[in-house]
Backbone as XML, in Angstrom:
<?xml version="1.0"?>
<chain id="A" units="angstrom">
  <residue number="1" name="UNK">
    <atom name="N" x="0.685" y="-1.636" z="-5.714"/>
    <atom name="CA" x="0.096" y="-2.908" z="-5.345"/>
    <atom name="C" x="1.000" y="-3.674" z="-4.385"/>
  </residue>
  <residue number="2" name="UNK">
    <atom name="N" x="2.325" y="-3.503" z="-4.513"/>
    <atom name="CA" x="3.241" y="-4.200" z="-3.601"/>
    <atom name="C" x="2.918" y="-3.864" z="-2.155"/>
  </residue>
  <residue number="3" name="UNK">
    <atom name="N" x="2.602" y="-2.585" z="-1.886"/>
    <atom name="CA" x="2.300" y="-2.190" z="-0.513"/>
    <atom name="C" x="1.085" y="-2.952" z="0.005"/>
  </residue>
  <residue number="4" name="UNK">
    <atom name="N" x="0.057" y="-3.111" z="-0.837"/>
    <atom name="CA" x="-1.138" y="-3.853" z="-0.426"/>
    <atom name="C" x="-0.801" y="-5.294" z="-0.069"/>
  </residue>
  <residue number="5" name="UNK">
    <atom name="N" x="0.094" y="-5.884" z="-0.837"/>
    <atom name="CA" x="0.496" y="-7.273" z="-0.587"/>
    <atom name="C" x="1.222" y="-7.383" z="0.750"/>
  </residue>
  <residue number="6" name="UNK">
    <atom name="N" x="2.241" y="-6.555" z="0.926"/>
    <atom name="CA" x="3.027" y="-6.664" z="2.160"/>
    <atom name="C" x="2.210" y="-6.247" z="3.380"/>
  </residue>
  <residue number="7" name="UNK">
    <atom name="N" x="1.298" y="-5.300" z="3.209"/>
    <atom name="CA" x="0.436" y="-4.902" z="4.313"/>
    <atom name="C" x="-0.437" y="-6.080" z="4.755"/>
  </residue>
  <residue number="8" name="UNK">
    <atom name="N" x="-1.021" y="-6.793" z="3.807"/>
    <atom name="CA" x="-1.844" y="-7.961" z="4.139"/>
    <atom name="C" x="-1.002" y="-9.046" z="4.803"/>
  </residue>
  <residue number="9" name="UNK">
    <atom name="N" x="0.187" y="-9.289" z="4.271"/>
    <atom name="CA" x="1.055" y="-10.321" z="4.831"/>
    <atom name="C" x="1.525" y="-9.946" z="6.236"/>
  </residue>
  <residue number="10" name="UNK">
    <atom name="N" x="1.831" y="-8.674" z="6.447"/>
    <atom name="CA" x="2.204" y="-8.222" z="7.793"/>
    <atom name="C" x="1.035" y="-8.373" z="8.762"/>
  </residue>
  <residue number="11" name="UNK">
    <atom name="N" x="-0.157" y="-8.105" z="8.268"/>
    <atom name="CA" x="-1.346" y="-8.276" z="9.099"/>
    <atom name="C" x="-1.486" y="-9.736" z="9.522"/>
  </residue>
  <residue number="12" name="UNK">
    <atom name="N" x="-1.261" y="-10.659" z="8.609"/>
    <atom name="CA" x="-1.299" y="-12.096" z="8.956"/>
    <atom name="C" x="-0.249" y="-12.396" z="10.024"/>
  </residue>
  <residue number="13" name="UNK">
    <atom name="N" x="0.939" y="-11.833" z="9.836"/>
    <atom name="CA" x="2.041" y="-12.107" z="10.765"/>
    <atom name="C" x="1.737" y="-11.566" z="12.158"/>
  </residue>
  <residue number="14" name="UNK">
    <atom name="N" x="1.217" y="-10.367" z="12.220"/>
    <atom name="CA" x="0.954" y="-9.769" z="13.524"/>
    <atom name="C" x="-0.197" y="-10.437" z="14.257"/>
  </residue>
  <residue number="15" name="UNK">
    <atom name="N" x="-1.092" y="-11.050" z="13.507"/>
    <atom name="CA" x="-2.181" y="-11.791" z="14.154"/>
    <atom name="C" x="-1.713" y="-13.161" z="14.618"/>
  </residue>
  <residue number="16" name="UNK">
    <atom name="N" x="-0.470" y="-13.493" z="14.276"/>
    <atom name="CA" x="0.153" y="-14.760" z="14.678"/>
    <atom name="C" x="-0.731" y="-15.948" z="14.320"/>
  </residue>
  <residue number="17" name="UNK">
    <atom name="N" x="-1.241" y="-15.924" z="13.090"/>
    <atom name="CA" x="-2.122" y="-16.981" z="12.634"/>
    <atom name="C" x="-1.364" y="-18.252" z="12.251"/>
  </residue>
  <residue number="18" name="UNK">
    <atom name="N" x="-0.072" y="-18.148" z="12.148"/>
    <atom name="CA" x="0.731" y="-19.306" z="11.780"/>
    <atom name="C" x="1.213" y="-19.959" z="13.068"/>
  </residue>
  <residue number="19" name="UNK">
    <atom name="N" x="0.860" y="-21.212" z="13.264"/>
    <atom name="CA" x="1.141" y="-21.861" z="14.540"/>
    <atom name="C" x="2.314" y="-22.836" z="14.491"/>
  </residue>
  <residue number="20" name="UNK">
    <atom name="N" x="2.437" y="-23.593" z="13.439"/>
    <atom name="CA" x="3.445" y="-24.638" z="13.388"/>
    <atom name="C" x="4.825" y="-24.062" z="13.082"/>
  </residue>
  <residue number="21" name="UNK">
    <atom name="N" x="5.814" y="-24.507" z="13.825"/>
    <atom name="CA" x="7.177" y="-24.011" z="13.657"/>
    <atom name="C" x="7.711" y="-24.282" z="12.249"/>
  </residue>
  <residue number="22" name="UNK">
    <atom name="N" x="7.445" y="-25.468" z="11.730"/>
    <atom name="CA" x="7.964" y="-25.781" z="10.386"/>
    <atom name="C" x="7.322" y="-24.880" z="9.335"/>
  </residue>
  <residue number="23" name="UNK">
    <atom name="N" x="6.069" y="-24.502" z="9.552"/>
    <atom name="CA" x="5.400" y="-23.595" z="8.625"/>
    <atom name="C" x="6.032" y="-22.204" z="8.718"/>
  </residue>
  <residue number="24" name="UNK">
    <atom name="N" x="6.361" y="-21.770" z="9.918"/>
    <atom name="CA" x="7.021" y="-20.480" z="10.105"/>
    <atom name="C" x="8.381" y="-20.452" z="9.413"/>
  </residue>
  <residue number="25" name="UNK">
    <atom name="N" x="9.134" y="-21.536" z="9.556"/>
    <atom name="CA" x="10.458" y="-21.611" z="8.927"/>
    <atom name="C" x="10.344" y="-21.578" z="7.409"/>
  </residue>
  <residue number="26" name="UNK">
    <atom name="N" x="9.353" y="-22.280" z="6.896"/>
    <atom name="CA" x="9.131" y="-22.310" z="5.446"/>
    <atom name="C" x="8.754" y="-20.917" z="4.949"/>
  </residue>
  <residue number="27" name="UNK">
    <atom name="N" x="7.878" y="-20.234" z="5.684"/>
    <atom name="CA" x="7.490" y="-18.871" z="5.308"/>
    <atom name="C" x="8.685" y="-17.929" z="5.360"/>
  </residue>
  <residue number="28" name="UNK">
    <atom name="N" x="9.489" y="-18.044" z="6.401"/>
    <atom name="CA" x="10.666" y="-17.184" z="6.523"/>
    <atom name="C" x="11.573" y="-17.347" z="5.306"/>
  </residue>
  <residue number="29" name="UNK">
    <atom name="N" x="11.757" y="-18.578" z="4.860"/>
    <atom name="CA" x="12.611" y="-18.831" z="3.693"/>
    <atom name="C" x="12.010" y="-18.253" z="2.420"/>
  </residue>
  <residue number="30" name="UNK">
    <atom name="N" x="10.694" y="-18.401" z="2.246"/>
    <atom name="CA" x="10.037" y="-17.868" z="1.049"/>
    <atom name="C" x="10.130" y="-16.342" z="1.044"/>
  </residue>
  <residue number="31" name="UNK">
    <atom name="N" x="9.838" y="-15.724" z="2.187"/>
    <atom name="CA" x="9.919" y="-14.268" z="2.264"/>
    <atom name="C" x="11.345" y="-13.783" z="1.993"/>
  </residue>
  <residue number="32" name="UNK">
    <atom name="N" x="12.322" y="-14.481" z="2.530"/>
    <atom name="CA" x="13.722" y="-14.112" z="2.308"/>
    <atom name="C" x="14.081" y="-14.225" z="0.823"/>
  </residue>
  <residue number="33" name="UNK">
    <atom name="N" x="13.616" y="-15.275" z="0.189"/>
    <atom name="CA" x="13.923" y="-15.472" z="-1.237"/>
    <atom name="C" x="13.235" y="-14.427" z="-2.105"/>
  </residue>
  <residue number="34" name="UNK">
    <atom name="N" x="11.994" y="-14.049" z="-1.743"/>
    <atom name="CA" x="11.308" y="-12.995" z="-2.492"/>
    <atom name="C" x="12.073" y="-11.684" z="-2.350"/>
  </residue>
  <residue number="35" name="UNK">
    <atom name="N" x="12.511" y="-11.373" z="-1.132"/>
    <atom name="CA" x="13.290" y="-10.148" z="-0.911"/>
    <atom name="C" x="14.540" y="-10.150" z="-1.780"/>
  </residue>
  <residue number="36" name="UNK">
    <atom name="N" x="15.233" y="-11.257" z="-1.798"/>
    <atom name="CA" x="16.461" y="-11.372" z="-2.602"/>
    <atom name="C" x="16.151" y="-11.202" z="-4.087"/>
  </residue>
  <residue number="37" name="UNK">
    <atom name="N" x="15.076" y="-11.818" z="-4.556"/>
    <atom name="CA" x="14.701" y="-11.727" z="-5.967"/>
    <atom name="C" x="14.372" y="-10.283" z="-6.351"/>
  </residue>
  <residue number="38" name="UNK">
    <atom name="N" x="13.662" y="-9.576" z="-5.486"/>
    <atom name="CA" x="13.325" y="-8.179" z="-5.770"/>
    <atom name="C" x="14.567" y="-7.297" z="-5.806"/>
  </residue>
  <residue number="39" name="UNK">
    <atom name="N" x="15.496" y="-7.546" z="-4.881"/>
    <atom name="CA" x="16.748" y="-6.781" z="-4.888"/>
    <atom name="C" x="17.573" y="-7.082" z="-6.139"/>
  </residue>
  <residue number="40" name="UNK">
    <atom name="N" x="17.632" y="-8.348" z="-6.524"/>
    <atom name="CA" x="18.353" y="-8.721" z="-7.747"/>
    <atom name="C" x="17.743" y="-8.017" z="-8.959"/>
  </residue>
  <residue number="41" name="UNK">
    <atom name="N" x="16.422" y="-7.986" z="-8.998"/>
    <atom name="CA" x="15.736" y="-7.334" z="-10.113"/>
    <atom name="C" x="16.050" y="-5.843" z="-10.134"/>
  </residue>
  <residue number="42" name="UNK">
    <atom name="N" x="16.006" y="-5.194" z="-8.984"/>
    <atom name="CA" x="16.313" y="-3.767" z="-8.904"/>
    <atom name="C" x="17.742" y="-3.502" z="-9.379"/>
  </residue>
  <residue number="43" name="UNK">
    <atom name="N" x="18.670" y="-4.339" z="-8.954"/>
    <atom name="CA" x="20.070" y="-4.167" z="-9.377"/>
    <atom name="C" x="20.220" y="-4.332" z="-10.888"/>
  </residue>
  <residue number="44" name="UNK">
    <atom name="N" x="19.555" y="-5.328" z="-11.439"/>
    <atom name="CA" x="19.634" y="-5.529" z="-12.887"/>
    <atom name="C" x="19.038" y="-4.339" z="-13.629"/>
  </residue>
  <residue number="45" name="UNK">
    <atom name="N" x="17.917" y="-3.812" z="-13.145"/>
    <atom name="CA" x="17.303" y="-2.661" z="-13.790"/>
    <atom name="C" x="18.222" y="-1.447" z="-13.721"/>
  </residue>
  <residue number="46" name="UNK">
    <atom name="N" x="18.893" y="-1.251" z="-12.586"/>
    <atom name="CA" x="19.846" y="-0.147" z="-12.454"/>
    <atom name="C" x="20.956" y="-0.251" z="-13.488"/>
  </residue>
  <residue number="47" name="UNK">
    <atom name="N" x="21.377" y="-1.476" z="-13.780"/>
    <atom name="CA" x="22.475" y="-1.705" z="-14.731"/>
    <atom name="C" x="21.977" y="-1.830" z="-16.170"/>
  </residue>
  <residue number="48" name="UNK">
    <atom name="N" x="20.669" y="-1.574" z="-16.376"/>
    <atom name="CA" x="20.056" y="-1.642" z="-17.697"/>
    <atom name="C" x="20.107" y="-3.057" z="-18.281"/>
  </residue>
  <residue number="49" name="UNK">
    <atom name="N" x="19.985" y="-4.048" z="-17.392"/>
    <atom name="CA" x="19.996" y="-5.455" z="-17.791"/>
    <atom name="C" x="18.572" y="-5.991" z="-17.685"/>
  </residue>
  <residue number="50" name="UNK">
    <atom name="N" x="18.149" y="-6.695" z="-18.703"/>
    <atom name="CA" x="16.814" y="-7.291" z="-18.693"/>
    <atom name="C" x="16.764" y="-8.397" z="-17.629"/>
  </residue>
  <residue number="51" name="UNK">
    <atom name="N" x="15.783" y="-8.360" z="-16.727"/>
    <atom name="CA" x="15.725" y="-9.338" z="-15.629"/>
    <atom name="C" x="15.189" y="-10.703" z="-16.075"/>
  </residue>
  <residue number="52" name="UNK">
    <atom name="N" x="15.962" y="-11.375" z="-16.879"/>
    <atom name="CA" x="15.574" y="-12.652" z="-17.471"/>
    <atom name="C" x="15.250" y="-13.700" z="-16.406"/>
  </residue>
  <residue number="53" name="UNK">
    <atom name="N" x="14.103" y="-14.318" z="-16.542"/>
    <atom name="CA" x="13.719" y="-15.413" z="-15.663"/>
    <atom name="C" x="13.105" y="-14.991" z="-14.340"/>
  </residue>
  <residue number="54" name="UNK">
    <atom name="N" x="13.060" y="-13.702" z="-14.084"/>
    <atom name="CA" x="12.545" y="-13.237" z="-12.796"/>
    <atom name="C" x="11.036" y="-13.467" z="-12.667"/>
  </residue>
  <residue number="55" name="UNK">
    <atom name="N" x="10.313" y="-13.376" z="-13.782"/>
    <atom name="CA" x="8.859" y="-13.614" z="-13.733"/>
    <atom name="C" x="8.568" y="-15.046" z="-13.294"/>
  </residue>
  <residue number="56" name="UNK">
    <atom name="N" x="9.250" y="-15.982" z="-13.911"/>
    <atom name="CA" x="9.025" y="-17.395" z="-13.578"/>
    <atom name="C" x="9.392" y="-17.676" z="-12.129"/>
  </residue>
  <residue number="57" name="UNK">
    <atom name="N" x="10.497" y="-17.115" z="-11.676"/>
    <atom name="CA" x="10.917" y="-17.327" z="-10.290"/>
    <atom name="C" x="9.901" y="-16.726" z="-9.322"/>
  </residue>
  <residue number="58" name="UNK">
    <atom name="N" x="9.420" y="-15.517" z="-9.625"/>
    <atom name="CA" x="8.447" y="-14.878" z="-8.740"/>
    <atom name="C" x="7.132" y="-15.635" z="-8.739"/>
  </residue>
  <residue number="59" name="UNK">
    <atom name="N" x="6.736" y="-16.147" z="-9.863"/>
    <atom name="CA" x="5.494" y="-16.932" z="-9.953"/>
    <atom name="C" x="5.590" y="-18.180" z="-9.077"/>
  </residue>
  <residue number="60" name="UNK">
    <atom name="N" x="6.719" y="-18.850" z="-9.132"/>
    <atom name="CA" x="6.925" y="-20.043" z="-8.299"/>
    <atom name="C" x="6.905" y="-19.670" z="-6.820"/>
  </residue>
  <residue number="61" name="UNK">
    <atom name="N" x="7.575" y="-18.582" z="-6.471"/>
    <atom name="CA" x="7.590" y="-18.138" z="-5.072"/>
    <atom name="C" x="6.195" y="-17.704" z="-4.611"/>
  </residue>
  <residue number="62" name="UNK">
    <atom name="N" x="5.435" y="-17.070" z="-5.490"/>
    <atom name="CA" x="4.060" y="-16.683" z="-5.145"/>
    <atom name="C" x="3.222" y="-17.923" z="-4.855"/>
  </residue>
  <residue number="63" name="UNK">
    <atom name="N" x="3.355" y="-18.936" z="-5.699"/>
    <atom name="CA" x="2.624" y="-20.192" z="-5.475"/>
    <atom name="C" x="3.043" y="-20.845" z="-4.158"/>
  </residue>
  <residue number="64" name="UNK">
    <atom name="N" x="4.329" y="-20.824" z="-3.882"/>
    <atom name="CA" x="4.844" y="-21.417" z="-2.646"/>
    <atom name="C" x="4.327" y="-20.651" z="-1.425"/>
  </residue>
  <residue number="65" name="UNK">
    <atom name="N" x="4.291" y="-19.339" z="-1.519"/>
    <atom name="CA" x="3.803" y="-18.525" z="-0.414"/>
    <atom name="C" x="2.333" y="-18.825" z="-0.121"/>
  </residue>
  <residue number="66" name="UNK">
    <atom name="N" x="1.523" y="-18.873" z="-1.163"/>
    <atom name="CA" x="0.104" y="-19.190" z="-0.986"/>
    <atom name="C" x="-0.045" y="-20.579" z="-0.373"/>
  </residue>
  <residue number="67" name="UNK">
    <atom name="N" x="0.741" y="-21.521" z="-0.852"/>
    <atom name="CA" x="0.704" y="-22.884" z="-0.313"/>
    <atom name="C" x="1.073" y="-22.892" z="1.172"/>
  </residue>
  <residue number="68" name="UNK">
    <atom name="N" x="2.075" y="-22.116" z="1.549"/>
    <atom name="CA" x="2.510" y="-22.043" z="2.952"/>
    <atom name="C" x="1.415" y="-21.499" z="3.859"/>
  </residue>
  <residue number="69" name="UNK">
    <atom name="N" x="0.629" y="-20.585" z="3.345"/>
    <atom name="CA" x="-0.376" y="-19.909" z="4.163"/>
    <atom name="C" x="-1.729" y="-20.628" z="4.198"/>
  </residue>
  <residue number="70" name="UNK">
    <atom name="N" x="-1.913" y="-21.600" z="3.305"/>
    <atom name="CA" x="-3.188" y="-22.318" z="3.264"/>
    <atom name="C" x="-3.476" y="-22.975" z="4.606"/>
  </residue>
  <residue number="71" name="UNK">
    <atom name="N" x="-4.703" y="-22.840" z="5.039"/>
    <atom name="CA" x="-5.118" y="-23.433" z="6.297"/>
    <atom name="C" x="-4.880" y="-22.538" z="7.501"/>
  </residue>
  <residue number="72" name="UNK">
    <atom name="N" x="-4.085" y="-21.482" z="7.322"/>
    <atom name="CA" x="-3.787" y="-20.577" z="8.430"/>
    <atom name="C" x="-4.442" y="-19.212" z="8.250"/>
  </residue>
  <residue number="73" name="UNK">
    <atom name="N" x="-4.851" y="-18.930" z="7.036"/>
    <atom name="CA" x="-5.424" y="-17.633" z="6.705"/>
    <atom name="C" x="-6.767" y="-17.877" z="6.038"/>
  </residue>
  <residue number="74" name="UNK">
    <atom name="N" x="-7.719" y="-16.992" z="6.301"/>
    <atom name="CA" x="-9.036" y="-17.125" z="5.681"/>
    <atom name="C" x="-8.888" y="-17.232" z="4.165"/>
  </residue>
  <residue number="75" name="UNK">
    <atom name="N" x="-9.653" y="-18.142" z="3.578"/>
    <atom name="CA" x="-9.505" y="-18.454" z="2.165"/>
    <atom name="C" x="-9.703" y="-17.239" z="1.264"/>
  </residue>
  <residue number="76" name="UNK">
    <atom name="N" x="-10.681" y="-16.394" z="1.549"/>
    <atom name="CA" x="-10.923" y="-15.232" z="0.701"/>
    <atom name="C" x="-9.774" y="-14.223" z="0.784"/>
  </residue>
  <residue number="77" name="UNK">
    <atom name="N" x="-9.215" y="-14.034" z="1.979"/>
    <atom name="CA" x="-8.076" y="-13.119" z="2.142"/>
    <atom name="C" x="-6.837" y="-13.679" z="1.457"/>
  </residue>
  <residue number="78" name="UNK">
    <atom name="N" x="-6.642" y="-14.976" z="1.580"/>
    <atom name="CA" x="-5.499" y="-15.620" z="0.928"/>
    <atom name="C" x="-5.635" y="-15.542" z="-0.590"/>
  </residue>
  <residue number="79" name="UNK">
    <atom name="N" x="-6.840" y="-15.723" z="-1.084"/>
    <atom name="CA" x="-7.091" y="-15.624" z="-2.516"/>
    <atom name="C" x="-6.767" y="-14.217" z="-3.025"/>
  </residue>
  <residue number="80" name="UNK">
    <atom name="N" x="-7.180" y="-13.199" z="-2.261"/>
    <atom name="CA" x="-6.884" y="-11.816" z="-2.649"/>
    <atom name="C" x="-5.386" y="-11.569" z="-2.722"/>
  </residue>
  <residue number="81" name="UNK">
    <atom name="N" x="-4.665" y="-11.999" z="-1.689"/>
    <atom name="CA" x="-3.213" y="-11.818" z="-1.667"/>
    <atom name="C" x="-2.562" y="-12.605" z="-2.804"/>
  </residue>
  <residue number="82" name="UNK">
    <atom name="N" x="-3.029" y="-13.826" z="-3.012"/>
    <atom name="CA" x="-2.496" y="-14.644" z="-4.106"/>
    <atom name="C" x="-2.686" y="-13.981" z="-5.455"/>
  </residue>
  <residue number="83" name="UNK">
    <atom name="N" x="-3.861" y="-13.424" z="-5.675"/>
    <atom name="CA" x="-4.119" y="-12.733" z="-6.941"/>
    <atom name="C" x="-3.217" y="-11.524" z="-7.112"/>
  </residue>
  <residue number="84" name="UNK">
    <atom name="N" x="-3.026" y="-10.773" z="-6.032"/>
    <atom name="CA" x="-2.131" y="-9.606" z="-6.109"/>
    <atom name="C" x="-0.696" y="-10.042" z="-6.386"/>
  </residue>
  <residue number="85" name="UNK">
    <atom name="N" x="-0.258" y="-11.101" z="-5.711"/>
    <atom name="CA" x="1.098" y="-11.603" z="-5.926"/>
    <atom name="C" x="1.306" y="-12.035" z="-7.368"/>
  </residue>
  <residue number="86" name="UNK">
    <atom name="N" x="0.338" y="-12.746" z="-7.906"/>
    <atom name="CA" x="0.469" y="-13.211" z="-9.289"/>
    <atom name="C" x="0.456" y="-12.031" z="-10.264"/>
  </residue>
  <residue number="87" name="UNK">
    <atom name="N" x="-0.316" y="-11.016" z="-9.941"/>
    <atom name="CA" x="-0.345" y="-9.826" z="-10.782"/>
    <atom name="C" x="1.007" y="-9.113" z="-10.779"/>
  </residue>
  <residue number="88" name="UNK">
    <atom name="N" x="1.660" y="-9.083" z="-9.632"/>
    <atom name="CA" x="2.955" y="-8.398" z="-9.506"/>
    <atom name="C" x="4.138" y="-9.282" z="-9.905"/>
  </residue>
  <residue number="89" name="UNK">
    <atom name="N" x="3.886" y="-10.533" z="-10.194"/>
    <atom name="CA" x="5.001" y="-11.442" z="-10.462"/>
    <atom name="C" x="5.653" y="-11.198" z="-11.814"/>
  </residue>
  <residue number="90" name="UNK">
    <atom name="N" x="5.086" y="-10.361" z="-12.618"/>
    <atom name="CA" x="5.632" y="-10.077" z="-13.948"/>
    <atom name="C" x="6.766" y="-9.063" z="-13.852"/>
  </residue>
  <residue number="91" name="UNK">
    <atom name="N" x="7.825" y="-9.445" z="-13.161"/>
    <atom name="CA" x="8.929" y="-8.521" z="-12.893"/>
    <atom name="C" x="9.656" y="-8.081" z="-14.158"/>
  </residue>
  <residue number="92" name="UNK">
    <atom name="N" x="9.632" y="-8.899" z="-15.193"/>
    <atom name="CA" x="10.343" y="-8.532" z="-16.416"/>
    <atom name="C" x="9.720" y="-7.315" z="-17.089"/>
  </residue>
  <residue number="93" name="UNK">
    <atom name="N" x="8.432" y="-7.082" z="-16.852"/>
    <atom name="CA" x="7.801" y="-5.905" z="-17.466"/>
    <atom name="C" x="8.348" y="-4.606" z="-16.874"/>
  </residue>
  <residue number="94" name="UNK">
    <atom name="N" x="8.981" y="-4.687" z="-15.707"/>
    <atom name="CA" x="9.568" y="-3.504" z="-15.087"/>
    <atom name="C" x="10.741" y="-2.973" z="-15.906"/>
  </residue>
  <residue number="95" name="UNK">
    <atom name="N" x="11.235" y="-3.774" z="-16.834"/>
    <atom name="CA" x="12.332" y="-3.328" z="-17.684"/>
    <atom name="C" x="11.933" y="-2.079" z="-18.474"/>
  </residue>
  <residue number="96" name="UNK">
    <atom name="N" x="10.664" y="-2.006" z="-18.832"/>
    <atom name="CA" x="10.177" y="-0.854" z="-19.603"/>
    <atom name="C" x="10.251" y="0.440" z="-18.787"/>
  </residue>
  <residue number="97" name="UNK">
    <atom name="N" x="10.202" y="0.332" z="-17.476"/>
    <atom name="CA" x="10.226" y="1.527" z="-16.624"/>
    <atom name="C" x="11.511" y="1.620" z="-15.809"/>
  </residue>
  <residue number="98" name="UNK">
    <atom name="N" x="12.562" y="0.948" z="-16.284"/>
    <atom name="CA" x="13.813" y="0.867" z="-15.524"/>
    <atom name="C" x="14.475" y="2.217" z="-15.308"/>
  </residue>
  <residue number="99" name="UNK">
    <atom name="N" x="14.175" y="3.175" z="-16.118"/>
    <atom name="CA" x="14.784" y="4.502" z="-15.966"/>
    <atom name="C" x="14.085" y="5.321" z="-14.886"/>
  </residue>
  <residue number="100" name="UNK">
    <atom name="N" x="12.960" y="4.813" z="-14.402"/>
    <atom name="CA" x="12.216" y="5.523" z="-13.367"/>
    <atom name="C" x="12.746" y="5.142" z="-11.994"/>
  </residue>
  <residue number="101" name="UNK">
    <atom name="N" x="13.128" y="6.148" z="-11.215"/>
    <atom name="CA" x="13.584" y="5.873" z="-9.850"/>
    <atom name="C" x="12.482" y="5.241" z="-9.017"/>
  </residue>
  <residue number="102" name="UNK">
    <atom name="N" x="11.226" y="5.580" z="-9.323"/>
    <atom name="CA" x="10.100" y="5.020" z="-8.570"/>
    <atom name="C" x="10.061" y="3.500" z="-8.674"/>
  </residue>
  <residue number="103" name="UNK">
    <atom name="N" x="10.316" y="2.976" z="-9.849"/>
    <atom name="CA" x="10.289" y="1.523" z="-10.054"/>
    <atom name="C" x="11.332" y="0.844" z="-9.177"/>
  </residue>
  <residue number="104" name="UNK">
    <atom name="N" x="12.543" y="1.323" z="-9.239"/>
    <atom name="CA" x="13.639" y="0.717" z="-8.486"/>
    <atom name="C" x="13.442" y="0.922" z="-6.988"/>
  </residue>
  <residue number="105" name="UNK">
    <atom name="N" x="13.026" y="2.114" z="-6.593"/>
    <atom name="CA" x="12.782" y="2.380" z="-5.167"/>
    <atom name="C" x="11.671" y="1.491" z="-4.615"/>
  </residue>
  <residue number="106" name="UNK">
    <atom name="N" x="10.619" y="1.297" z="-5.395"/>
    <atom name="CA" x="9.515" y="0.436" z="-4.958"/>
    <atom name="C" x="9.991" y="-0.993" z="-4.763"/>
  </residue>
  <residue number="107" name="UNK">
    <atom name="N" x="10.794" y="-1.497" z="-5.686"/>
    <atom name="CA" x="11.310" y="-2.857" z="-5.550"/>
    <atom name="C" x="12.200" y="-2.985" z="-4.318"/>
  </residue>
  <residue number="108" name="UNK">
    <atom name="N" x="13.034" y="-1.988" z="-4.075"/>
    <atom name="CA" x="13.934" y="-2.030" z="-2.917"/>
    <atom name="C" x="13.144" y="-1.943" z="-1.610"/>
  </residue>
  <residue number="109" name="UNK">
    <atom name="N" x="12.171" y="-1.049" z="-1.539"/>
    <atom name="CA" x="11.344" y="-0.935" z="-0.334"/>
    <atom name="C" x="10.557" y="-2.227" z="-0.088"/>
  </residue>
  <residue number="110" name="UNK">
    <atom name="N" x="10.018" y="-2.785" z="-1.145"/>
    <atom name="CA" x="9.254" y="-4.024" z="-1.012"/>
    <atom name="C" x="10.158" y="-5.158" z="-0.560"/>
  </residue>
  <residue number="111" name="UNK">
    <atom name="N" x="11.368" y="-5.195" z="-1.081"/>
    <atom name="CA" x="12.331" y="-6.210" z="-0.642"/>
    <atom name="C" x="12.577" y="-6.082" z="0.857"/>
  </residue>
  <residue number="112" name="UNK">
    <atom name="N" x="12.685" y="-4.854" z="1.337"/>
    <atom name="CA" x="12.872" y="-4.623" z="2.768"/>
    <atom name="C" x="11.691" y="-5.118" z="3.584"/>
  </residue>
  <residue number="113" name="UNK">
    <atom name="N" x="10.496" y="-4.936" z="3.062"/>
    <atom name="CA" x="9.299" y="-5.405" z="3.756"/>
    <atom name="C" x="9.261" y="-6.931" z="3.803"/>
  </residue>
  <residue number="114" name="UNK">
    <atom name="N" x="9.644" y="-7.567" z="2.717"/>
    <atom name="CA" x="9.688" y="-9.030" z="2.718"/>
    <atom name="C" x="10.799" y="-9.544" z="3.635"/>
  </residue>
  <residue number="115" name="UNK">
    <atom name="N" x="11.903" y="-8.815" z="3.703"/>
    <atom name="CA" x="12.973" y="-9.183" z="4.631"/>
    <atom name="C" x="12.468" y="-9.091" z="6.072"/>
  </residue>
  <residue number="116" name="UNK">
    <atom name="N" x="11.697" y="-8.052" z="6.362"/>
    <atom name="CA" x="11.113" y="-7.912" z="7.701"/>
    <atom name="C" x="10.179" y="-9.081" z="8.008"/>
  </residue>
  <residue number="117" name="UNK">
    <atom name="N" x="9.385" y="-9.481" z="7.039"/>
    <atom name="CA" x="8.507" y="-10.639" z="7.227"/>
    <atom name="C" x="9.325" y="-11.895" z="7.514"/>
  </residue>
  <residue number="118" name="UNK">
    <atom name="N" x="10.421" y="-12.030" z="6.808"/>
    <atom name="CA" x="11.309" y="-13.176" z="7.029"/>
    <atom name="C" x="11.807" y="-13.182" z="8.464"/>
  </residue>
  <residue number="119" name="UNK">
    <atom name="N" x="12.189" y="-12.030" z="8.952"/>
    <atom name="CA" x="12.698" y="-11.934" z="10.333"/>
    <atom name="C" x="11.593" y="-12.256" z="11.331"/>
  </residue>
  <residue number="120" name="UNK">
    <atom name="N" x="10.403" y="-11.733" z="11.099"/>
    <atom name="CA" x="9.278" y="-11.977" z="12.005"/>
    <atom name="C" x="9.049" y="-13.486" z="12.179"/>
  </residue>
  <residue number="121" name="UNK">
    <atom name="N" x="9.087" y="-14.226" z="11.072"/>
    <atom name="CA" x="8.812" y="-15.659" z="11.136"/>
    <atom name="C" x="10.007" y="-16.492" z="11.563"/>
  </residue>
  <residue number="122" name="UNK">
    <atom name="N" x="11.184" y="-15.888" z="11.570"/>
    <atom name="CA" x="12.359" y="-16.674" z="11.971"/>
    <atom name="C" x="12.698" y="-16.510" z="13.448"/>
  </residue>
  <residue number="123" name="UNK">
    <atom name="N" x="11.987" y="-15.636" z="14.152"/>
    <atom name="CA" x="12.258" y="-15.467" z="15.596"/>
    <atom name="C" x="11.165" y="-16.088" z="16.435"/>
  </residue>
</chain>
């Protein structure tokens, strides 16, 4: 599901639907923070540490991201992305699959995609 989220967000970015500079800066910061949160979660899972508080942080960032995109993206597409983000925000449940390389690799790859989004909006 992470791929679907980042694919939709990249599509928004490439269509350059975001016009205001302050909105771009805000998006860049949110994307950067999501990338950092995903990397932190992956590192904690590697160390067999429960990612305490990551769900709440991701939920807040998901809400902030949707808020940033309101008015710039079609409402139905934004709703779909928002629903996917909220579904994936339960990062603490990944603790159950922490021994799977797929879980950690997916989080790291997704973090890279969010970092790329951050760069797109910061230039």
